[in-house]
PQR file with spaces between the fields and no chain letter, atoms N, CA, C, O and H, PARSE charges and radii, in Angstrom:
ATOM       1  N    MET     1     -62.416 -103.968 -102.888 -0.4000 1.5000
ATOM       2  CA   MET     1     -60.958 -103.158 -102.702 -0.0000 2.0000
ATOM       3  C    MET     1     -61.903 -101.722 -102.601  0.5500 1.7000
ATOM       4  O    MET     1     -61.679 -100.891 -101.721 -0.5500 1.4000
ATOM       5  N    ARG     2     -63.012 -101.546 -103.646 -0.4000 1.5000
ATOM       6  CA   ARG     2     -63.211 -100.403 -103.898 -0.0000 2.0000
ATOM       7  C    ARG     2     -63.965  -99.790 -102.253  0.5500 1.7000
ATOM       8  O    ARG     2     -63.692  -98.795 -101.581 -0.5500 1.4000
ATOM       9  H    ARG     2     -63.193 -102.221 -104.361  0.4000 1.0000
ATOM      10  N    LEU     3     -64.828 -100.730 -102.079 -0.4000 1.5000
ATOM      11  CA   LEU     3     -65.470 -100.397 -100.960 -0.0000 2.0000
ATOM      12  C    LEU     3     -64.586 -100.077  -99.659  0.5500 1.7000
ATOM      13  O    LEU     3     -64.924  -99.361  -98.716 -0.5500 1.4000
ATOM      14  H    LEU     3     -65.050 -101.538 -102.625  0.4000 1.0000
ATOM      15  N    LEU     4     -63.689 -100.592  -99.780 -0.4000 1.5000
ATOM      16  CA   LEU     4     -62.487 -100.463  -98.808 -0.0000 2.0000
ATOM      17  C    LEU     4     -61.832  -99.308  -98.863  0.5500 1.7000
ATOM      18  O    LEU     4     -61.364  -98.946  -97.783 -0.5500 1.4000
ATOM      19  H    LEU     4     -63.414 -101.173 -100.546  0.4000 1.0000
ATOM      20  N    ALA     5     -61.637  -98.572  -99.834 -0.4000 1.5000
ATOM      21  CA   ALA     5     -61.018  -97.203 -100.361 -0.0000 2.0000
ATOM      22  C    ALA     5     -62.121  -96.028 -100.053  0.5500 1.7000
ATOM      23  O    ALA     5     -61.833  -94.860  -99.789 -0.5500 1.4000
ATOM      24  H    ALA     5     -62.017  -98.866 -100.711  0.4000 1.0000
ATOM      25  N    GLU     6     -63.571  -96.628 -100.150 -0.4000 1.5000
ATOM      26  CA   GLU     6     -64.445  -95.572  -99.316 -0.0000 2.0000
ATOM      27  C    GLU     6     -64.739  -95.304  -98.369  0.5500 1.7000
ATOM      28  O    GLU     6     -65.235  -94.241  -97.995 -0.5500 1.4000
ATOM      29  H    GLU     6     -63.805  -97.576 -100.365  0.4000 1.0000
ATOM      30  N    ILE     7     -64.416  -96.488  -97.624 -0.4000 1.5000
ATOM      31  CA   ILE     7     -64.583  -96.426  -96.174 -0.0000 2.0000
ATOM      32  C    ILE     7     -63.605  -95.497  -95.339  0.5500 1.7000
ATOM      33  O    ILE     7     -63.724  -94.649  -94.454 -0.5500 1.4000
ATOM      34  H    ILE     7     -64.013  -97.351  -97.928  0.4000 1.0000
ATOM      35  N    VAL     8     -62.635  -96.052  -96.025 -0.4000 1.5000
ATOM      36  CA   VAL     8     -61.295  -95.331  -95.573 -0.0000 2.0000
ATOM      37  C    VAL     8     -61.304  -93.696  -95.857  0.5500 1.7000
ATOM      38  O    VAL     8     -60.918  -92.923  -94.980 -0.5500 1.4000
ATOM      39  H    VAL     8     -62.539  -96.741  -96.744  0.4000 1.0000
ATOM      40  N    ILE     9     -61.663  -93.336  -96.845 -0.4000 1.5000
ATOM      41  CA   ILE     9     -61.846  -91.889  -97.288 -0.0000 2.0000
ATOM      42  C    ILE     9     -63.073  -91.106  -96.455  0.5500 1.7000
ATOM      43  O    ILE     9     -62.897  -89.958  -96.045 -0.5500 1.4000
ATOM      44  H    ILE     9     -61.976  -93.964  -97.558  0.4000 1.0000
ATOM      45  N    ILE    10     -64.225  -91.767  -96.258 -0.4000 1.5000
ATOM      46  CA   ILE    10     -65.410  -91.311  -95.151 -0.0000 2.0000
ATOM      47  C    ILE    10     -64.590  -91.651  -93.984  0.5500 1.7000
ATOM      48  O    ILE    10     -64.368  -90.479  -93.679 -0.5500 1.4000
ATOM      49  H    ILE    10     -64.368  -92.699  -96.591  0.4000 1.0000
ATOM      50  N    ALA    11     -64.108  -92.164  -93.296 -0.4000 1.5000
ATOM      51  CA   ALA    11     -63.399  -92.194  -91.963 -0.0000 2.0000
ATOM      52  C    ALA    11     -62.663  -90.968  -91.942  0.5500 1.7000
ATOM      53  O    ALA    11     -62.887  -90.109  -91.090 -0.5500 1.4000
ATOM      54  H    ALA    11     -64.289  -93.116  -93.544  0.4000 1.0000
ATOM      55  N    ALA    12     -61.674  -90.824  -92.960 -0.4000 1.5000
ATOM      56  CA   ALA    12     -60.588  -89.578  -92.843 -0.0000 2.0000
ATOM      57  C    ALA    12     -61.415  -88.266  -92.786  0.5500 1.7000
ATOM      58  O    ALA    12     -61.168  -87.351  -92.001 -0.5500 1.4000
ATOM      59  H    ALA    12     -61.492  -91.522  -93.652  0.4000 1.0000
ATOM      60  N    VAL    13     -62.276  -88.266  -93.563 -0.4000 1.5000
ATOM      61  CA   VAL    13     -63.121  -86.715  -93.587 -0.0000 2.0000
ATOM      62  C    VAL    13     -63.838  -86.823  -92.211  0.5500 1.7000
ATOM      63  O    VAL    13     -63.697  -85.787  -91.562 -0.5500 1.4000
ATOM      64  H    VAL    13     -62.476  -89.010  -94.201  0.4000 1.0000
ATOM      65  N    ILE    14     -64.485  -87.675  -91.653 -0.4000 1.5000
ATOM      66  CA   ILE    14     -65.082  -87.632  -90.490 -0.0000 2.0000
ATOM      67  C    ILE    14     -64.025  -87.396  -89.263  0.5500 1.7000
ATOM      68  O    ILE    14     -64.362  -86.715  -88.294 -0.5500 1.4000
ATOM      69  H    ILE    14     -64.600  -88.517  -92.181  0.4000 1.0000
ATOM      70  N    SER    15     -62.960  -87.887  -89.337 -0.4000 1.5000
ATOM      71  CA   SER    15     -61.868  -87.605  -88.415 -0.0000 2.0000
ATOM      72  C    SER    15     -61.132  -86.021  -88.742  0.5500 1.7000
ATOM      73  O    SER    15     -60.967  -85.218  -87.824 -0.5500 1.4000
ATOM      74  H    SER    15     -62.686  -88.440  -90.124  0.4000 1.0000
ATOM      75  N    LEU    16     -60.846  -85.804  -89.750 -0.4000 1.5000
ATOM      76  CA   LEU    16     -60.758  -84.344  -89.778 -0.0000 2.0000
ATOM      77  C    LEU    16     -61.660  -83.267  -89.570  0.5500 1.7000
ATOM      78  O    LEU    16     -61.321  -82.093  -89.420 -0.5500 1.4000
ATOM      79  H    LEU    16     -60.980  -86.457  -90.496  0.4000 1.0000
ATOM      80  N    GLY    17     -62.828  -83.709  -89.567 -0.4000 1.5000
ATOM      81  CA   GLY    17     -63.622  -82.683  -89.287 -0.0000 2.0000
ATOM      82  C    GLY    17     -64.244  -83.057  -87.583  0.5500 1.7000
ATOM      83  O    GLY    17     -65.245  -82.459  -87.189 -0.5500 1.4000
ATOM      84  H    GLY    17     -63.104  -84.662  -89.689  0.4000 1.0000
ATOM      85  N    TRP    18     -63.758  -83.762  -86.961 -0.4000 1.5000
ATOM      86  CA   TRP    18     -64.433  -84.175  -85.440 -0.0000 2.0000
ATOM      87  C    TRP    18     -63.848  -83.132  -84.483  0.5500 1.7000
ATOM      88  O    TRP    18     -64.492  -82.668  -83.542 -0.5500 1.4000
ATOM      89  H    TRP    18     -62.945  -84.247  -87.281  0.4000 1.0000
ATOM      90  N    ASN    19     -62.546  -82.781  -84.792 -0.4000 1.5000
ATOM      91  CA   ASN    19     -62.177  -82.122  -83.237 -0.0000 2.0000
ATOM      92  C    ASN    19     -62.305  -80.372  -83.863  0.5500 1.7000
ATOM      93  O    ASN    19     -62.373  -79.607  -82.902 -0.5500 1.4000
ATOM      94  H    ASN    19     -62.023  -83.158  -85.557  0.4000 1.0000
ATOM      95  N    THR    20     -62.340  -79.786  -84.941 -0.4000 1.5000
ATOM      96  CA   THR    20     -62.370  -78.629  -85.527 -0.0000 2.0000
ATOM      97  C    THR    20     -63.295  -78.760  -86.666  0.5500 1.7000
ATOM      98  O    THR    20     -63.226  -79.520  -87.632 -0.5500 1.4000
ATOM      99  H    THR    20     -62.285  -80.408  -85.722  0.4000 1.0000
ATOM     100  N    PRO    21     -64.365  -77.680  -86.298 -0.5600 1.5000
ATOM     101  CA   PRO    21     -65.042  -77.642  -87.712  0.2800 2.0000
ATOM     102  C    PRO    21     -64.335  -77.405  -88.910  0.5500 1.7000
ATOM     103  O    PRO    21     -63.155  -77.054  -88.911 -0.5500 1.4000
ATOM     104  N    PHE    22     -65.119  -77.611  -90.104 -0.4000 1.5000
ATOM     105  CA   PHE    22     -64.594  -77.234  -91.493 -0.0000 2.0000
ATOM     106  C    PHE    22     -64.354  -75.912  -91.597  0.5500 1.7000
ATOM     107  O    PHE    22     -63.263  -75.467  -91.955 -0.5500 1.4000
ATOM     108  H    PHE    22     -66.078  -77.896  -90.104  0.4000 1.0000
ATOM     109  N    GLN    23     -65.687  -74.965  -91.191 -0.4000 1.5000
ATOM     110  CA   GLN    23     -65.813  -74.013  -91.309 -0.0000 2.0000
ATOM     111  C    GLN    23     -64.246  -73.224  -90.719  0.5500 1.7000
ATOM     112  O    GLN    23     -63.675  -72.295  -91.289 -0.5500 1.4000
ATOM     113  H    GLN    23     -66.573  -75.327  -90.901  0.4000 1.0000
ATOM     114  N    GLU    24     -63.917  -73.732  -89.770 -0.4000 1.5000
ATOM     115  CA   GLU    24     -62.257  -73.156  -88.966 -0.0000 2.0000
ATOM     116  C    GLU    24     -61.572  -73.586  -90.220  0.5500 1.7000
ATOM     117  O    GLU    24     -61.423  -72.808  -91.162 -0.5500 1.4000
ATOM     118  H    GLU    24     -64.381  -74.487  -89.306  0.4000 1.0000
ATOM     119  N    GLN    25     -61.153  -74.830  -90.236 -0.4000 1.5000
ATOM     120  CA   GLN    25     -60.093  -75.635  -90.928 -0.0000 2.0000
ATOM     121  C    GLN    25     -60.004  -74.453  -92.825  0.5500 1.7000
ATOM     122  O    GLN    25     -59.123  -74.194  -93.644 -0.5500 1.4000
ATOM     123  H    GLN    25     -61.275  -75.462  -89.470  0.4000 1.0000
ATOM     124  N    VAL    26     -61.115  -74.204  -92.699 -0.4000 1.5000
ATOM     125  CA   VAL    26     -61.140  -73.203  -94.453 -0.0000 2.0000
ATOM     126  C    VAL    26     -60.580  -71.894  -93.954  0.5500 1.7000
ATOM     127  O    VAL    26     -59.706  -71.272  -94.557 -0.5500 1.4000
ATOM     128  H    VAL    26     -61.831  -74.415  -92.034  0.4000 1.0000
ATOM     129  N    ALA    27     -61.160  -71.491  -92.760 -0.4000 1.5000
ATOM     130  CA   ALA    27     -60.819  -69.947  -92.551 -0.0000 2.0000
ATOM     131  C    ALA    27     -59.226  -69.689  -91.983  0.5500 1.7000
ATOM     132  O    ALA    27     -58.640  -68.616  -92.125 -0.5500 1.4000
ATOM     133  H    ALA    27     -61.870  -71.996  -92.270  0.4000 1.0000
ATOM     134  N    GLN    28     -58.694  -70.792  -91.367 -0.4000 1.5000
ATOM     135  CA   GLN    28     -57.239  -71.038  -91.227 -0.0000 2.0000
ATOM     136  C    GLN    28     -56.230  -71.098  -92.468  0.5500 1.7000
ATOM     137  O    GLN    28     -55.089  -70.637  -92.500 -0.5500 1.4000
ATOM     138  H    GLN    28     -59.170  -71.664  -91.252  0.4000 1.0000
ATOM     139  N    ALA    29     -56.715  -71.576  -93.184 -0.4000 1.5000
ATOM     140  CA   ALA    29     -56.014  -72.346  -94.668 -0.0000 2.0000
ATOM     141  C    ALA    29     -56.197  -71.029  -95.405  0.5500 1.7000
ATOM     142  O    ALA    29     -55.180  -70.589  -95.940 -0.5500 1.4000
ATOM     143  H    ALA    29     -57.642  -71.950  -93.158  0.4000 1.0000
ATOM     144  N    LYS    30     -57.293  -70.339  -95.525 -0.4000 1.5000
ATOM     145  CA   LYS    30     -57.801  -69.223  -96.436 -0.0000 2.0000
ATOM     146  C    LYS    30     -56.227  -68.118  -95.543  0.5500 1.7000
ATOM     147  O    LYS    30     -55.173  -67.758  -96.065 -0.5500 1.4000
ATOM     148  H    LYS    30     -58.120  -70.697  -95.090  0.4000 1.0000
ATOM     149  N    ALA    31     -56.600  -67.950  -94.487 -0.4000 1.5000
ATOM     150  CA   ALA    31     -55.613  -66.680  -93.948 -0.0000 2.0000
ATOM     151  C    ALA    31     -54.060  -67.612  -94.314  0.5500 1.7000
ATOM     152  O    ALA    31     -53.504  -67.143  -95.307 -0.5500 1.4000
ATOM     153  H    ALA    31     -57.457  -68.243  -94.062  0.4000 1.0000
ATOM     154  N    LYS    32     -53.542  -68.442  -93.878 -0.4000 1.5000
ATOM     155  CA   LYS    32     -52.240  -69.341  -94.555 -0.0000 2.0000
ATOM     156  C    LYS    32     -52.213  -68.247  -95.893  0.5500 1.7000
ATOM     157  O    LYS    32     -51.706  -67.140  -96.074 -0.5500 1.4000
ATOM     158  H    LYS    32     -53.994  -68.824  -93.072  0.4000 1.0000
ATOM     159  N    ILE    33     -52.808  -68.920  -96.487 -0.4000 1.5000
ATOM     160  CA   ILE    33     -52.663  -68.461  -98.003 -0.0000 2.0000
ATOM     161  C    ILE    33     -52.512  -67.546  -98.826  0.5500 1.7000
ATOM     162  O    ILE    33     -52.025  -67.468  -99.954 -0.5500 1.4000
ATOM     163  H    ILE    33     -53.220  -69.819  -96.340  0.4000 1.0000
ATOM     164  N    GLU    34     -53.265  -66.467  -97.728 -0.4000 1.5000
ATOM     165  CA   GLU    34     -53.243  -64.497  -98.118 -0.0000 2.0000
ATOM     166  C    GLU    34     -52.046  -64.264  -97.323  0.5500 1.7000
ATOM     167  O    GLU    34     -51.484  -63.247  -97.730 -0.5500 1.4000
ATOM     168  H    GLU    34     -53.661  -66.530  -96.812  0.4000 1.0000
ATOM     169  N    SER    35     -51.389  -64.851  -96.271 -0.4000 1.5000
ATOM     170  CA   SER    35     -50.197  -63.951  -95.732 -0.0000 2.0000
ATOM     171  C    SER    35     -49.484  -64.236  -96.539  0.5500 1.7000
ATOM     172  O    SER    35     -48.970  -63.267  -97.098 -0.5500 1.4000
ATOM     173  H    SER    35     -51.846  -65.677  -95.940  0.4000 1.0000
ATOM     174  N    THR    36     -49.036  -65.693  -97.071 -0.4000 1.5000
ATOM     175  CA   THR    36     -48.286  -66.250  -97.892 -0.0000 2.0000
ATOM     176  C    THR    36     -47.770  -65.368  -99.278  0.5500 1.7000
ATOM     177  O    THR    36     -46.651  -65.006  -99.641 -0.5500 1.4000
ATOM     178  H    THR    36     -49.454  -66.480  -96.616  0.4000 1.0000
ATOM     179  N    LEU    37     -49.258  -65.191  -99.922 -0.4000 1.5000
ATOM     180  CA   LEU    37     -49.347  -64.507 -101.241 -0.0000 2.0000
ATOM     181  C    LEU    37     -48.606  -62.788 -100.893  0.5500 1.7000
ATOM     182  O    LEU    37     -47.734  -62.170 -101.505 -0.5500 1.4000
ATOM     183  H    LEU    37     -50.167  -65.486  -99.627  0.4000 1.0000
ATOM     184  N    HIS    38     -49.385  -62.437  -99.688 -0.4000 1.5000
ATOM     185  CA   HIS    38     -48.815  -60.972  -99.195 -0.0000 2.0000
ATOM     186  C    HIS    38     -47.444  -60.671  -99.301  0.5500 1.7000
ATOM     187  O    HIS    38     -46.939  -59.726  -99.907 -0.5500 1.4000
ATOM     188  H    HIS    38     -50.093  -62.938  -99.191  0.4000 1.0000
ATOM     189  N    ARG    39     -46.833  -61.648  -98.592 -0.4000 1.5000
ATOM     190  CA   ARG    39     -45.140  -61.899  -98.244 -0.0000 2.0000
ATOM     191  C    ARG    39     -44.992  -61.741  -99.782  0.5500 1.7000
ATOM     192  O    ARG    39     -44.710  -60.650 -100.276 -0.5500 1.4000
ATOM     193  H    ARG    39     -47.243  -62.415  -98.099  0.4000 1.0000
ATOM     194  N    THR    40     -45.176  -62.772 -100.465 -0.4000 1.5000
ATOM     195  CA   THR    40     -44.664  -62.737 -101.702 -0.0000 2.0000
ATOM     196  C    THR    40     -44.531  -61.761 -102.764  0.5500 1.7000
ATOM     197  O    THR    40     -43.645  -61.616 -103.605 -0.5500 1.4000
ATOM     198  H    THR    40     -45.405  -63.658 -100.063  0.4000 1.0000
ATOM     199  N    GLY    41     -46.093  -60.829 -102.444 -0.4000 1.5000
ATOM     200  CA   GLY    41     -46.155  -60.063 -103.251 -0.0000 2.0000
ATOM     201  C    GLY    41     -45.506  -58.714 -102.832  0.5500 1.7000
ATOM     202  O    GLY    41     -45.396  -57.823 -103.674 -0.5500 1.4000
ATOM     203  H    GLY    41     -46.813  -60.947 -101.760  0.4000 1.0000
ATOM     204  N    SER    42     -45.156  -58.572 -101.803 -0.4000 1.5000
ATOM     205  CA   SER    42     -44.510  -57.233 -101.344 -0.0000 2.0000
ATOM     206  C    SER    42     -42.957  -57.813 -101.313  0.5500 1.7000
ATOM     207  O    SER    42     -42.250  -56.814 -101.178 -0.5500 1.4000
ATOM     208  H    SER    42     -45.246  -59.296 -101.119  0.4000 1.0000
ATOM     209  N    SER    43     -42.051  -59.095 -101.385 -0.4000 1.5000
ATOM     210  CA   SER    43     -40.507  -59.074 -101.636 -0.0000 2.0000
ATOM     211  C    SER    43     -40.632  -58.660 -103.102  0.5500 1.7000
ATOM     212  O    SER    43     -39.740  -57.898 -103.474 -0.5500 1.4000
ATOM     213  H    SER    43     -42.625  -59.905 -101.494  0.4000 1.0000
ATOM     214  N    LEU    44     -41.486  -58.976 -103.952 -0.4000 1.5000
ATOM     215  CA   LEU    44     -41.790  -58.944 -105.749 -0.0000 2.0000
ATOM     216  C    LEU    44     -41.515  -57.119 -105.685  0.5500 1.7000
ATOM     217  O    LEU    44     -40.649  -56.610 -106.396 -0.5500 1.4000
ATOM     218  H    LEU    44     -42.210  -59.595 -103.649  0.4000 1.0000
ATOM     219  N    GLN    45     -42.148  -56.509 -104.994 -0.4000 1.5000
ATOM     220  CA   GLN    45     -42.498  -55.017 -105.428 -0.0000 2.0000
ATOM     221  C    GLN    45     -40.907  -54.551 -104.727  0.5500 1.7000
ATOM     222  O    GLN    45     -40.248  -53.787 -105.433 -0.5500 1.4000
ATOM     223  H    GLN    45     -42.852  -56.922 -104.417  0.4000 1.0000
ATOM     224  N    LYS    46     -40.319  -54.960 -103.453 -0.4000 1.5000
ATOM     225  CA   LYS    46     -38.875  -54.222 -103.281 -0.0000 2.0000
ATOM     226  C    LYS    46     -37.681  -54.901 -104.282  0.5500 1.7000
ATOM     227  O    LYS    46     -36.516  -54.513 -104.376 -0.5500 1.4000
ATOM     228  H    LYS    46     -40.854  -55.580 -102.880  0.4000 1.0000
ATOM     229  N    ASN    47     -38.219  -55.854 -104.888 -0.4000 1.5000
ATOM     230  CA   ASN    47     -36.879  -56.306 -106.266 -0.0000 2.0000
ATOM     231  C    ASN    47     -37.034  -55.523 -107.288  0.5500 1.7000
ATOM     232  O    ASN    47     -36.258  -55.847 -108.186 -0.5500 1.4000
ATOM     233  H    ASN    47     -39.165  -56.169 -104.812  0.4000 1.0000
ATOM     234  N    GLN    48     -37.702  -54.620 -107.558 -0.4000 1.5000
ATOM     235  CA   GLN    48     -38.146  -53.961 -109.031 -0.0000 2.0000
ATOM     236  C    GLN    48     -36.621  -53.905 -109.561  0.5500 1.7000
ATOM     237  O    GLN    48     -35.566  -54.177 -108.988 -0.5500 1.4000
ATOM     238  H    GLN    48     -38.333  -54.356 -106.828  0.4000 1.0000
ATOM     239  N    ASP    49     -36.924  -53.407 -110.994 -0.4000 1.5000
ATOM     240  CA   ASP    49     -35.728  -53.076 -111.567 -0.0000 2.0000
ATOM     241  C    ASP    49     -35.988  -51.311 -111.975  0.5500 1.7000
ATOM     242  O    ASP    49     -36.878  -50.795 -112.651 -0.5500 1.4000
ATOM     243  H    ASP    49     -37.781  -53.186 -111.460  0.4000 1.0000
ATOM     244  N    PRO    50     -34.899  -50.739 -111.303 -0.5600 1.5000
ATOM     245  CA   PRO    50     -35.387  -49.083 -111.128  0.2800 2.0000
ATOM     246  C    PRO    50     -35.170  -48.857 -112.714  0.5500 1.7000
ATOM     247  O    PRO    50     -35.530  -47.686 -112.837 -0.5500 1.4000
ATOM     248  N    SER    51     -34.906  -49.169 -113.606 -0.4000 1.5000
ATOM     249  CA   SER    51     -34.594  -48.573 -115.139 -0.0000 2.0000
ATOM     250  C    SER    51     -35.725  -48.939 -115.592  0.5500 1.7000
ATOM     251  O    SER    51     -35.898  -48.692 -116.786 -0.5500 1.4000
ATOM     252  H    SER    51     -34.614  -50.120 -113.506  0.4000 1.0000
ATOM     253  N    VAL    52     -36.811  -49.600 -114.882 -0.4000 1.5000
ATOM     254  CA   VAL    52     -38.371  -49.411 -115.724 -0.0000 2.0000
ATOM     255  C    VAL    52     -39.216  -48.346 -115.131  0.5500 1.7000
ATOM     256  O    VAL    52     -39.509  -48.169 -113.949 -0.5500 1.4000
ATOM     257  H    VAL    52     -36.670  -49.801 -113.912  0.4000 1.0000
ATOM     258  N    LYS    53     -39.600  -47.572 -116.346 -0.4000 1.5000
ATOM     259  CA   LYS    53     -40.537  -46.112 -116.099 -0.0000 2.0000
ATOM     260  C    LYS    53     -41.759  -47.139 -115.357  0.5500 1.7000
ATOM     261  O    LYS    53     -42.237  -48.123 -115.922 -0.5500 1.4000
ATOM     262  H    LYS    53     -39.362  -47.716 -117.307  0.4000 1.0000
ATOM     263  N    ARG    54     -42.060  -46.761 -114.247 -0.4000 1.5000
ATOM     264  CA   ARG    54     -43.467  -46.738 -113.956 -0.0000 2.0000
ATOM     265  C    ARG    54     -44.361  -45.576 -113.575  0.5500 1.7000
ATOM     266  O    ARG    54     -43.933  -44.682 -112.845 -0.5500 1.4000
ATOM     267  H    ARG    54     -41.672  -45.962 -113.788  0.4000 1.0000
ATOM     268  N    TYR    55     -45.632  -45.569 -114.070 -0.4000 1.5000
ATOM     269  CA   TYR    55     -46.757  -44.107 -114.009 -0.0000 2.0000
ATOM     270  C    TYR    55     -47.341  -44.232 -112.484  0.5500 1.7000
ATOM     271  O    TYR    55     -48.150  -43.405 -112.063 -0.5500 1.4000
ATOM     272  H    TYR    55     -45.980  -46.295 -114.663  0.4000 1.0000
């Protein structure tokens, strides 16, 4: 059973890297994460409490 699971995992990793290299997939994921964090950060700044004094 463990051998079957290992074979399935190895096959999945090979199939993921077959069409697009892992470097491109990592770059795409990084860009998506950064854009999501940037959008989240900008929305937090828009809704700041005006009564809080900031320097």
